[in-house]
C-alpha positions as a Python dict, from the first residue, in 0.01 Angstrom:
ca = {
    (1, 'M'): (0, 0, 0),
    (2, 'L'): (-28, -283, -293),
    (3, 'S'): (-171, -602, -7),
    (4, 'I'): (-403, -346, 179),
    (5, 'I'): (-613, -219, -132),
    (6, 'E'): (-614, -608, -263),
    (7, 'L'): (-746, -699, 80),
    (8, 'L'): (-998, -391, 27),
    (9, 'R'): (-1141, -536, -303),
    (10, 'E'): (-1216, -852, -121),
    (11, 'L'): (-1446, -696, 133),
    (12, 'S'): (-1818, -744, 74),
    (13, 'P'): (-2007, -400, 104),
    (14, 'V'): (-2147, -490, 429),
    (15, 'E'): (-1809, -581, 573),
    (16, 'I'): (-1673, -213, 420),
    (17, 'K'): (-1951, -73, 596),
    (18, 'G'): (-1837, -275, 932),
    (19, 'L'): (-1481, -166, 888),
    (20, 'E'): (-1558, 213, 876),
    (21, 'Q'): (-1770, 162, 1160),
    (22, 'F'): (-1482, 36, 1341),
    (23, 'I'): (-1244, 294, 1196),
    (24, 'N'): (-1469, 559, 1337),
    (25, 'S'): (-1497, 440, 1711),
    (26, 'P'): (-1242, 587, 1935),
    (27, 'Y'): (-1193, 267, 2124),
    (28, 'H'): (-1056, 130, 1835),
    (29, 'N'): (-849, 415, 1665),
    (30, 'K'): (-782, 766, 1794),
    (31, 'S'): (-600, 863, 1471),
    (32, 'K'): (-821, 1092, 1213),
    (33, 'K'): (-556, 1062, 978),
    (34, 'I'): (-668, 692, 944),
    (35, 'K'): (-1034, 825, 929),
    (36, 'L'): (-939, 1080, 666),
    (37, 'L'): (-731, 801, 462),
    (38, 'F'): (-1069, 551, 500),
    (39, 'G'): (-1280, 827, 371),
    (40, 'E'): (-1063, 883, 49),
    (41, 'L'): (-1023, 512, 8),
    (42, 'K'): (-1372, 387, -3),
    (43, 'K'): (-1435, 670, -320),
    (44, 'F'): (-1279, 426, -511),
    (45, 'Y'): (-1377, 117, -380),
    (46, 'P'): (-1405, -180, -515),
    (47, 'S'): (-1211, -183, -829),
    (48, 'F'): (-948, 99, -708),
    (49, 'T'): (-843, 146, -1073),
    (50, 'D'): (-959, 527, -1116),
    (51, 'K'): (-701, 754, -1282),
    (52, 'K'): (-699, 967, -969),
    (53, 'F'): (-612, 677, -722),
    (54, 'T'): (-255, 774, -668),
    (55, 'K'): (-44, 802, -368),
    (56, 'E'): (12, 1135, -399),
    (57, 'N'): (-351, 1251, -488),
    (58, 'I'): (-472, 1061, -169),
    (59, 'S'): (-239, 1208, 36),
    (60, 'K'): (-350, 1588, -35),
    (61, 'K'): (-655, 1492, 31),
    (62, 'I'): (-560, 1401, 352),
    (63, 'S'): (-315, 1654, 441),
    (64, 'P'): (-372, 1987, 190),
    (65, 'S'): (-122, 2211, 360),
    (66, 'L'): (187, 1966, 333),
    (67, 'P'): (400, 1836, 58),
    (68, 'Y'): (388, 1434, -14),
    (69, 'N'): (638, 1224, 184),
    (70, 'D'): (644, 863, 82),
    (71, 'S'): (781, 770, 420),
    (72, 'T'): (532, 924, 632),
    (73, 'F'): (251, 792, 378),
    (74, 'R'): (393, 474, 408),
    (75, 'N'): (365, 452, 772),
    (76, 'L'): (11, 582, 774),
    (77, 'F'): (-104, 316, 508),
    (78, 'A'): (102, 74, 744),
    (79, 'D'): (-110, 163, 1076),
    (80, 'F'): (-428, 149, 872),
    (81, 'Q'): (-365, -216, 764),
    (82, 'I'): (-299, -319, 1088),
    (83, 'L'): (-619, -173, 1245),
    (84, 'T'): (-822, -354, 916),
    (85, 'E'): (-625, -658, 1028),
    (86, 'K'): (-772, -599, 1411),
    (87, 'F'): (-1111, -535, 1249),
    (88, 'L'): (-1085, -876, 1060),
    (89, 'I'): (-959, -1052, 1363),
    (90, 'I'): (-1286, -923, 1569),
    (91, 'E'): (-1526, -1008, 1273),
    (92, 'Q'): (-1400, -1373, 1246),
    (93, 'L'): (-1413, -1392, 1652),
    (94, 'F'): (-1788, -1312, 1672),
    (95, 'E'): (-1886, -1566, 1372),
    (96, 'S'): (-1677, -1855, 1565),
    (97, 'D'): (-1969, -2031, 1777),
    (98, 'Y'): (-1721, -2104, 2062),
    (99, 'D'): (-1381, -1888, 2071),
    (100, 'A'): (-1579, -1571, 2247),
    (101, 'E'): (-1739, -1772, 2494),
    (102, 'I'): (-1363, -1953, 2571),
    (103, 'L'): (-1212, -1625, 2582),
    (104, 'L'): (-1530, -1513, 2827),
    (105, 'L'): (-1490, -1775, 3076),
    (106, 'K'): (-1092, -1771, 3087),
    (107, 'S'): (-1158, -1371, 3178),
    (108, 'L'): (-1389, -1469, 3411),
    (109, 'V'): (-1145, -1729, 3577),
    (110, 'T'): (-932, -1408, 3646),
    (111, 'K'): (-1226, -1215, 3800),
    (112, 'N'): (-1307, -1510, 4039),
    (113, 'N'): (-1667, -1508, 3955),
    (114, 'N'): (-1785, -1858, 4004),
    (115, 'K'): (-2129, -1808, 3929),
    (116, 'L'): (-2116, -1616, 3589),
    (117, 'F'): (-1893, -1881, 3497),
    (118, 'D'): (-2073, -2181, 3562),
    (119, 'I'): (-2389, -2004, 3399),
    (120, 'H'): (-2173, -1967, 3053),
    (121, 'L'): (-2002, -2295, 3085),
    (122, 'Q'): (-2294, -2503, 3119),
    (123, 'K'): (-2490, -2283, 2822),
    (124, 'T'): (-2197, -2329, 2600),
    (125, 'L'): (-2186, -2681, 2673),
    (126, 'K'): (-2574, -2728, 2603),
    (127, 'H'): (-2499, -2541, 2258),
    (128, 'L'): (-2213, -2716, 2150),
    (129, 'K'): (-2430, -3079, 2228),
    (130, 'K'): (-2712, -2966, 2040),
    (131, 'N'): (-2537, -2889, 1770),
    (132, 'G'): (-2417, -3277, 1698),
    (133, 'I'): (-2066, -3413, 1724),
    (134, 'D'): (-1788, -3390, 1475),
    (135, 'H'): (-1398, -3285, 1462),
    (136, 'S'): (-1437, -2961, 1590),
    (137, 'Y'): (-1645, -3069, 1893),
    (138, 'F'): (-1376, -3263, 2080),
    (139, 'Y'): (-1139, -2934, 1984),
    (140, 'T'): (-1361, -2737, 2168),
    (141, 'K'): (-1477, -2953, 2464),
    (142, 'S'): (-1098, -2980, 2548),
    (143, 'R'): (-1090, -2586, 2586),
    (144, 'L'): (-1415, -2604, 2778),
    (145, 'E'): (-1313, -2884, 3002),
    (146, 'L'): (-971, -2701, 3099),
    (147, 'C'): (-1138, -2366, 3161),
    (148, 'S'): (-1355, -2572, 3416),
    (149, 'F'): (-1046, -2754, 3550),
    (150, 'N'): (-860, -2452, 3584),
    (151, 'N'): (-1166, -2281, 3756),
    (152, 'N'): (-1209, -2486, 3969),
    (153, 'I'): (-864, -2511, 4100),
    (154, 'L'): (-838, -2162, 4132),
    (155, 'N'): (-1143, -2051, 4251),
    (156, 'K'): (-1293, -2340, 4433),
    (157, 'R'): (-1057, -2454, 4653),
    (158, 'E'): (-1245, -2681, 4925),
    (159, 'K'): (-1011, -3018, 4915),
    (160, 'S'): (-1316, -3281, 4967),
    (161, 'A'): (-1333, -3582, 4791),
    (162, 'K'): (-1596, -3498, 4572),
    (163, 'N'): (-1432, -3189, 4441),
    (164, 'I'): (-1116, -3400, 4377),
    (165, 'E'): (-1299, -3639, 4195),
    (166, 'I'): (-1509, -3407, 3995),
    (167, 'N'): (-1127, -3219, 3924),
    (168, 'T'): (-992, -3598, 3779),
    (169, 'N'): (-1306, -3651, 3572),
    (170, 'I'): (-1264, -3327, 3406),
    (171, 'L'): (-910, -3386, 3302),
    (172, 'N'): (-979, -3771, 3184),
    (173, 'N'): (-1274, -3568, 2975),
    (174, 'Y'): (-1013, -3314, 2869),
    (175, 'I'): (-769, -3599, 2777),
    (176, 'I'): (-1031, -3811, 2563),
    (177, 'C'): (-1165, -3504, 2399),
    (178, 'L'): (-743, -3427, 2296),
    (179, 'I'): (-729, -3810, 2156),
    (180, 'N'): (-1018, -3778, 1984),
    (181, 'F'): (-927, -3481, 1817),
    (182, 'A'): (-602, -3536, 1745),
    (183, 'V'): (-661, -3934, 1570),
    (184, 'I'): (-966, -3747, 1370),
    (185, 'E'): (-744, -3526, 1220),
    (186, 'L'): (-430, -3734, 1160),
    (187, 'I'): (-685, -3979, 947),
    (188, 'N'): (-845, -3679, 785),
    (189, 'A'): (-480, -3550, 656),
    (190, 'H'): (-362, -3873, 575),
    (191, 'L'): (-652, -3961, 373),
    (192, 'K'): (-646, -3619, 185),
    (193, 'L'): (-256, -3726, 108),
    (194, 'A'): (-384, -4017, 6),
    (195, 'V'): (-679, -3896, -248),
    (196, 'E'): (-409, -3630, -401),
    (197, 'E'): (-191, -3913, -491),
    (198, 'I'): (-438, -4106, -657),
    (199, 'K'): (-568, -3815, -818),
    (200, 'F'): (-230, -3641, -957),
    (201, 'N'): (94, -3737, -1009),
    (202, 'I'): (281, -3618, -694),
    (203, 'G'): (477, -3942, -576),
    (204, 'K'): (422, -4070, -304),
    (205, 'K'): (304, -3818, -22),
    (206, 'A'): (84, -3990, 231),
    (207, 'D'): (405, -4204, 324),
    (208, 'F'): (491, -4057, 658),
    (209, 'S'): (131, -4008, 802),
    (210, 'L'): (27, -4365, 740),
    (211, 'G'): (320, -4445, 927),
    (212, 'L'): (177, -4241, 1220),
    (213, 'I'): (-161, -4394, 1167),
    (214, 'E'): (24, -4778, 1174),
    (215, 'S'): (256, -4700, 1454),
    (216, 'I'): (-76, -4647, 1731),
    (217, 'D'): (-331, -4898, 1757),
    (218, 'I'): (-671, -4698, 1709),
    (219, 'N'): (-882, -5008, 1798),
    (220, 'K'): (-692, -5052, 2163),
    (221, 'I'): (-725, -4689, 2213),
    (222, 'S'): (-1092, -4671, 2136),
    (223, 'Q'): (-1156, -4995, 2363),
    (224, 'H'): (-981, -4833, 2640),
    (225, 'I'): (-1161, -4508, 2613),
    (226, 'K'): (-1470, -4667, 2634),
    (227, 'K'): (-1369, -4778, 2995),
    (228, 'V'): (-1452, -4419, 3092),
    (229, 'D'): (-1676, -4314, 2853),
    (230, 'K'): (-1930, -4609, 2709),
    (231, 'N'): (-2053, -4410, 2427),
    (232, 'N'): (-1752, -4301, 2248),
    (233, 'F'): (-1785, -4357, 1923),
    (234, 'I'): (-1600, -4132, 1700),
    (235, 'L'): (-1237, -4352, 1697),
    (236, 'D'): (-1419, -4665, 1578),
    (237, 'L'): (-1588, -4447, 1324),
    (238, 'Y'): (-1295, -4305, 1203),
    (239, 'L'): (-1127, -4650, 1192),
    (240, 'H'): (-1353, -4774, 986),
    (241, 'L'): (-1292, -4484, 760),
    (242, 'F'): (-972, -4533, 779),
    (243, 'L'): (-963, -4911, 672),
    (244, 'T'): (-1215, -4857, 400),
    (245, 'F'): (-982, -4654, 235),
    (246, 'Q'): (-661, -4842, 322),
    (247, 'N'): (-794, -5156, 124),
    (248, 'I'): (-1002, -5015, -172),
    (249, 'E'): (-1070, -5361, -286),
    (250, 'N'): (-1208, -5501, -10),
    (251, 'K'): (-1593, -5388, -29),
    (252, 'Q'): (-1691, -5534, 315),
    (253, 'N'): (-1490, -5215, 445),
    (254, 'Y'): (-1714, -4979, 274),
    (255, 'F'): (-2030, -5147, 412),
    (256, 'S'): (-1928, -5153, 761),
    (257, 'Y'): (-1791, -4807, 787),
    (258, 'K'): (-2168, -4710, 583),
    (259, 'S'): (-2328, -4908, 855),
    (260, 'V'): (-2129, -4686, 1149),
    (261, 'I'): (-2263, -4383, 996),
    (262, 'S'): (-2619, -4484, 961),
    (263, 'K'): (-2621, -4623, 1347),
    (264, 'H'): (-2472, -4276, 1415),
    (265, 'Y'): (-2639, -4061, 1199),
    (266, 'K'): (-2845, -3862, 1446),
    (267, 'E'): (-2575, -3787, 1704),
    (268, 'L'): (-2308, -3625, 1404),
    (269, 'S'): (-2371, -3254, 1297),
    (270, 'R'): (-2446, -3184, 1005),
    (271, 'D'): (-2085, -3102, 891),
    (272, 'E'): (-1980, -3425, 950),
    (273, 'L'): (-2259, -3587, 813),
    (274, 'A'): (-2140, -3457, 482),
    (275, 'Y'): (-1811, -3503, 522),
    (276, 'H'): (-1886, -3893, 578),
    (277, 'Y'): (-2111, -3936, 277),
    (278, 'S'): (-1826, -3740, 83),
    (279, 'M'): (-1610, -3987, 166),
    (280, 'L'): (-1885, -4275, 66),
    (281, 'I'): (-1849, -4115, -273),
    (282, 'S'): (-1460, -4067, -297),
    (283, 'Y'): (-1436, -4463, -218),
    (284, 'C'): (-1727, -4511, -503),
    (285, 'L'): (-1539, -4307, -732),
    (286, 'I'): (-1194, -4500, -669),
    (287, 'H'): (-1306, -4821, -616),
    (288, 'N'): (-1448, -4792, -973),
    (289, 'S'): (-1123, -4646, -1124),
    (290, 'I'): (-870, -4873, -979),
    (291, 'V'): (-1063, -5204, -946),
    (292, 'Q'): (-1114, -5426, -1233),
    (293, 'N'): (-1304, -5716, -1328),
    (294, 'K'): (-1566, -5681, -1088),
    (295, 'P'): (-1892, -5500, -1089),
    (296, 'N'): (-1895, -5122, -1025),
    (297, 'N'): (-2046, -4905, -789),
    (298, 'D'): (-2247, -4707, -1029),
    (299, 'N'): (-2606, -4798, -835),
    (300, 'E'): (-2454, -4779, -483),
    (301, 'L'): (-2354, -4439, -596),
    (302, 'F'): (-2630, -4341, -743),
    (303, 'G'): (-2802, -4414, -415),
    (304, 'I'): (-2588, -4183, -213),
    (305, 'Y'): (-2629, -3910, -476),
    (306, 'N'): (-2978, -3911, -394),
    (307, 'T'): (-2955, -3917, -28),
    (308, 'F'): (-2641, -3627, -32),
    (309, 'L'): (-2876, -3364, -218),
    (310, 'K'): (-3223, -3469, -60),
    (311, 'E'): (-3090, -3363, 310),
    (312, 'K'): (-2878, -3089, 132),
    (313, 'L'): (-2539, -3232, 259),
    (314, 'F'): (-2336, -2988, 9),
    (315, 'M'): (-2438, -2718, 240),
    (316, 'D'): (-2231, -2654, 519),
    (317, 'K'): (-2053, -2360, 752),
    (318, 'K'): (-1797, -2307, 470),
    (319, 'S'): (-2011, -2302, 190),
    (320, 'Q'): (-2367, -2261, 57),
    (321, 'Y'): (-2279, -2388, -285),
    (322, 'I'): (-2258, -2773, -454),
    (323, 'N'): (-1902, -2826, -527),
    (324, 'E'): (-1876, -2814, -904),
    (325, 'D'): (-1661, -3132, -939),
    (326, 'L'): (-1927, -3303, -758),
    (327, 'F'): (-2217, -3169, -986),
    (328, 'R'): (-2038, -3285, -1233),
    (329, 'N'): (-1966, -3621, -1113),
    (330, 'I'): (-2355, -3661, -1051),
    (331, 'L'): (-2427, -3545, -1409),
    (332, 'V'): (-2198, -3757, -1560),
    (333, 'L'): (-2323, -4122, -1372),
    (334, 'S'): (-2704, -4021, -1421),
    (335, 'L'): (-2624, -4024, -1807),
    (336, 'R'): (-2433, -4341, -1748),
    (337, 'L'): (-2732, -4497, -1611),
    (338, 'K'): (-2908, -4329, -1889),
    (339, 'K'): (-3143, -4197, -1610),
    (340, 'Y'): (-3262, -3885, -1881),
    (341, 'D'): (-3574, -3759, -1688),
    (342, 'W'): (-3386, -3692, -1372),
    (343, 'T'): (-3098, -3555, -1518),
    (344, 'F'): (-3294, -3261, -1666),
    (345, 'E'): (-3447, -3259, -1329),
    (346, 'F'): (-3129, -3251, -1154),
    (347, 'I'): (-2987, -2967, -1379),
    (348, 'S'): (-3287, -2768, -1347),
    (349, 'K'): (-3331, -2774, -968),
    (350, 'Y'): (-2950, -2837, -854),
    (351, 'S'): (-2785, -2567, -1108),
    (352, 'K'): (-2909, -2264, -909),
    (353, 'C'): (-2722, -2444, -597),
    (354, 'L'): (-2378, -2356, -804),
    (355, 'H'): (-2092, -2080, -707),
    (356, 'P'): (-2222, -1754, -914),
    (357, 'G'): (-1868, -1740, -1083),
    (358, 'K'): (-1862, -2093, -1194),
    (359, 'Y'): (-2242, -2148, -1250),
    (360, 'K'): (-2234, -2051, -1656),
    (361, 'N'): (-1972, -2290, -1773),
    (362, 'V'): (-2067, -2582, -1594),
    (363, 'V'): (-2441, -2542, -1667),
    (364, 'N'): (-2390, -2528, -2029),
    (365, 'L'): (-2156, -2842, -2079),
    (366, 'A'): (-2432, -2970, -1841),
    (367, 'Y'): (-2681, -2914, -2080),
    (368, 'A'): (-2433, -3000, -2383),
    (369, 'E'): (-2420, -3330, -2231),
    (370, 'Y'): (-2745, -3401, -2191),
    (371, 'Y'): (-2850, -3266, -2531),
    (372, 'Y'): (-2570, -3537, -2656),
    (373, 'H'): (-2696, -3820, -2512),
    (374, 'M'): (-3050, -3748, -2560),
    (375, 'G'): (-2979, -3709, -2941),
    (376, 'S'): (-2738, -3969, -2967),
    (377, 'E'): (-2992, -4224, -2797),
    (378, 'N'): (-3288, -4083, -3046),
    (379, 'N'): (-3060, -4018, -3326),
    (380, 'S'): (-3226, -3640, -3326),
    (381, 'L'): (-3013, -3417, -3529),
    (382, 'I'): (-3191, -3110, -3343),
    (383, 'D'): (-3063, -3215, -2983),
    (384, 'L'): (-2735, -3315, -3120),
    (385, 'N'): (-2726, -2953, -3237),
    (386, 'K'): (-2840, -2810, -2944),
    (387, 'A'): (-2557, -3005, -2753),
    (388, 'F'): (-2322, -2827, -3027),
    (389, 'D'): (-2480, -2449, -2890),
    (390, 'Y'): (-2405, -2495, -2544),
    (391, 'L'): (-2087, -2632, -2583),
    (392, 'K'): (-1986, -2267, -2787),
    (393, 'E'): (-2097, -2106, -2492),
    (394, 'I'): (-1832, -2240, -2254),
    (395, 'K'): (-1526, -1977, -2225),
    (396, 'E'): (-1204, -2040, -2018),
    (397, 'E'): (-1280, -2381, -1926),
    (398, 'S'): (-1116, -2493, -1617),
    (399, 'F'): (-835, -2767, -1590),
    (400, 'V'): (-1081, -3053, -1514),
    (401, 'L'): (-1363, -2941, -1734),
    (402, 'K'): (-1103, -2956, -2027),
    (403, 'Y'): (-1116, -3281, -2054),
    (404, 'D'): (-1488, -3346, -2072),
    (405, 'I'): (-1542, -3051, -2345),
    (406, 'K'): (-1269, -3237, -2539),
    (407, 'I'): (-1440, -3582, -2535),
    (408, 'L'): (-1803, -3458, -2592),
    (409, 'Y'): (-1640, -3251, -2918),
    (410, 'L'): (-1513, -3612, -3042),
    (411, 'M'): (-1849, -3768, -2948),
    (412, 'L'): (-2048, -3516, -3145),
    (413, 'Y'): (-1803, -3522, -3421),
    (414, 'Y'): (-1840, -3907, -3458),
    (415, 'D'): (-2251, -3877, -3457),
    (416, 'L'): (-2266, -3605, -3692),
    (417, 'G'): (-2037, -3779, -3915),
    (418, 'Y'): (-1754, -3467, -3916),
    (419, 'I'): (-1476, -3719, -3950),
    (420, 'E'): (-1196, -3484, -4105),
    (421, 'N'): (-1270, -3246, -3721),
    (422, 'L'): (-1280, -3544, -3528),
    (423, 'L'): (-913, -3723, -3662),
    (424, 'S'): (-788, -3356, -3609),
    (425, 'Q'): (-932, -3314, -3279),
    (426, 'L'): (-779, -3679, -3182),
    (427, 'R'): (-459, -3558, -3305),
    (428, 'N'): (-479, -3202, -3032),
    (429, 'Y'): (-603, -3434, -2757),
    (430, 'R'): (-305, -3663, -2766),
    (431, 'Q'): (-76, -3379, -2798),
    (432, 'F'): (-253, -3209, -2493),
    (433, 'L'): (-231, -3530, -2248),
    (434, 'C'): (129, -3613, -2362),
    (435, 'R'): (190, -3184, -2261),
    (436, 'N'): (44, -3194, -1940),
    (437, 'L'): (270, -3306, -1663),
    (438, 'L'): (-65, -3261, -1377),
    (439, 'V'): (-207, -3627, -1558),
    (440, 'T'): (-144, -3920, -1412),
    (441, 'E'): (37, -4211, -1621),
    (442, 'K'): (-252, -4447, -1555),
    (443, 'K'): (-502, -4178, -1657),
    (444, 'K'): (-313, -4061, -1968),
    (445, 'K'): (-320, -4441, -2045),
    (446, 'R'): (-666, -4507, -2043),
    (447, 'L'): (-752, -4164, -2226),
    (448, 'N'): (-516, -4304, -2505),
    (449, 'K'): (-678, -4653, -2503),
    (450, 'F'): (-1009, -4439, -2548),
    (451, 'L'): (-856, -4255, -2846),
    (452, 'N'): (-724, -4533, -3039),
    (453, 'I'): (-1042, -4743, -2966),
    (454, 'L'): (-1259, -4387, -3108),
    (455, 'E'): (-1023, -4381, -3403),
    (456, 'K'): (-1060, -4731, -3493),
    (457, 'L'): (-1448, -4678, -3480),
    (458, 'T'): (-1390, -4382, -3701),
    (459, 'L'): (-1196, -4579, -3979),
    (460, 'L'): (-1472, -4873, -3935),
    (461, 'K'): (-1765, -4630, -4008),
    (462, 'E'): (-1563, -4525, -4311),
    (463, 'G'): (-1546, -4829, -4438),
    (464, 'H'): (-1187, -4977, -4385),
    (465, 'S'): (-1187, -5311, -4399),
    (466, 'K'): (-923, -5382, -4211),
    (467, 'I'): (-988, -5331, -3883),
    (468, 'D'): (-1005, -5623, -3673),
    (469, 'I'): (-1356, -5629, -3490),
    (470, 'A'): (-1312, -5871, -3266),
    (471, 'K'): (-1001, -5725, -3088),
    (472, 'L'): (-1183, -5376, -3078),
    (473, 'N'): (-1441, -5567, -2893),
    (474, 'L'): (-1217, -5739, -2663),
    (475, 'D'): (-1013, -5375, -2611),
    (476, 'I'): (-1353, -5145, -2508),
    (477, 'L'): (-1445, -5457, -2247),
    (478, 'K'): (-1088, -5426, -2111),
    (479, 'L'): (-1115, -5048, -2083),
    (480, 'Q'): (-1360, -5100, -1732),
    (481, 'N'): (-1487, -4849, -1487),
    (482, 'F'): (-1437, -4607, -1754),
    (483, 'N'): (-1712, -4293, -1787),
    (484, 'Y'): (-1706, -4347, -2150),
    (485, 'Q'): (-1704, -4711, -2226),
    (486, 'G'): (-2071, -4785, -2248),
    (487, 'W'): (-2093, -4528, -2537),
    (488, 'L'): (-1826, -4710, -2695),
    (489, 'L'): (-1986, -5018, -2648),
    (490, 'D'): (-2315, -4862, -2818),
    (491, 'K'): (-2133, -4728, -3133),
    (492, 'V'): (-1920, -5079, -3201),
    (493, 'Q'): (-2290, -5277, -3196),
    (494, 'P'): (-2339, -5204, -3527),
    (495, 'F'): (-2030, -5359, -3675),
    (496, 'N'): (-2107, -5662, -3452),
    (497, 'L'): (-2408, -5723, -3620),
    (498, 'N'): (-2263, -5727, -3962),
    (499, 'T'): (-2036, -5979, -3868),
    (500, 'G'): (-2265, -6218, -3646),
    (501, 'F'): (-2130, -6075, -3287),
    (502, 'K'): (-2358, -6132, -3000),
    (503, 'K'): (-2474, -5766, -2822),
    (504, 'L'): (-2184, -5705, -2559),
    (505, 'K'): (-2283, -5586, -2208),
    (506, 'H'): (-2080, -5376, -1958),
    (507, 'G'): (-2070, -5261, -1591),
}
C-alpha cells in the first residue's frame, strides 16, 4: 500500500484526472472495486495524512457488508498498482515523439499494409530531420531503418536489382546510426564519470570507459563512415569533445571543439546545442580550477554564458528551469568581473527561471552576494547590512550552498569589523571541512589556504605586526583561479600601501 500511495502523491492534478478516466474505461479496467477504491483514495489526495485514511476505513467504504480481510485488501491494492503503472506507461508512450509511431510501424508490417506504412514512415522521418540532430536522433533513426528493412523483406518480395540495392543501403544506414549512437553514449558516459571524479572524492571511476574509448579509433571510424555518408559529422564533433576533456591544459582542443559546434549550429537540435554549450562551460570551469600560472577563462566563459542565456539553452525537454548550480556560477563570475549592473539585471530576469522549490534560497543568496560586493566596493554600510538581511532568510541550505554562505559570512564579518564572530566562524568552517568526506583533498587544501590567509589579514587589521606581508602577498598570488582570490588581493592592498608594495594584479 505504501509504494502506490507514494506514487499517487507525486501525480499532478491533471494526471490524477487522467488516471480516473483511465480506470473508468472498460477497455482498461473491468473491476468495479478498483473504481470504488480509487474514488475513496482520491478524497485523501494529495497528502494522504488524514486520520480517517486507514485500510480498515477504506475497505469498509468499498465493501460495507464484509469484514476487513487484510489479504483481500492487499490483492486489491496490488491490482490497482498494476493498473496505475499501465496508465503511466501509456502516458509516457504518448509523451515520446517517436515511440508510438515506431510501434505503429511494427504493427503495419505484420498487417502487410505497405501504403499506410510508407505514409507513416515518411512522416516520421521528416519530423525527425526537422527537429535536428542529437544522440537520440541516431537511436530513433536506427529503429526506423530496421522497420523499413523488415517491411521490405516481408511485404515487398520483388527481387529486382533496384530493391536489393535499396535494402543494402537501408542496412548500411542502420549500421551507421547504431555506431554513431554507441560512440556518442560511450563518450557521454565517460565524461560524466570523469567530471564526478574531479568534483568529488570518489576514486578512479572513469578508467574502464576510457579504456574502451582508447581501444577504438574514432577518427578512423568517422572517415570510413564518410565513404557512405559524406555529411556525417557527429563522430568528429564527439571526438573533439573527448579530446577537449582528455587534455584539459591544451586549450587548442577546446577552440577546435567550439569551432565544430559553430560550424554545425543549425543542424543540431536545441537539446544537443544546450549539451555542447554546457560542456564548453564545464571545460572553462575545470580549466580554471586545475591549470596554474596561465590566464584564466573568465572573459571567454562570460561570453558563453551570455549566449547560453540569450538563446535560453538552459531549457530543454527534461526541464524548463535554469539549473541552480549554473545560476550560481554565472552570478559568481559576473561579480568577480565586477559587472554589477549586469549582475543585478541577471538576478532580476533569470531568477524567475529557477525551480519554484529552490527559488527562495538561491535568490536570497544571490542578492546577499550582490549587495555584499556593492557594499564592499563602495564602503556602504547600508548595502552590507542588506546582504546580512538576505543571508538570514536562507533556510535549509544545500550541501553546495553551505560553502558560499559560510564564506560570505566571513567576508561580511571582516568588512564590518566583527572580529570575534569572524574568528569563531573560521574555526567552525575548518571543522566543517575536516568532517566532510565528499570534499576532495585538493578542494579542502585550497579552502584551508583561503581561511589561513583571511585569518592573517584579520590579525593585520587588528594591528599585529609580526605578519610577513610579503609572504602573505605571495600566498594570495599562488591561490590562482580561486573565486575569492580577487577579494583577498583587494583586502591586502591597504597593507601593501603602508609598506611600499606595488598594487598586485590577478587573473
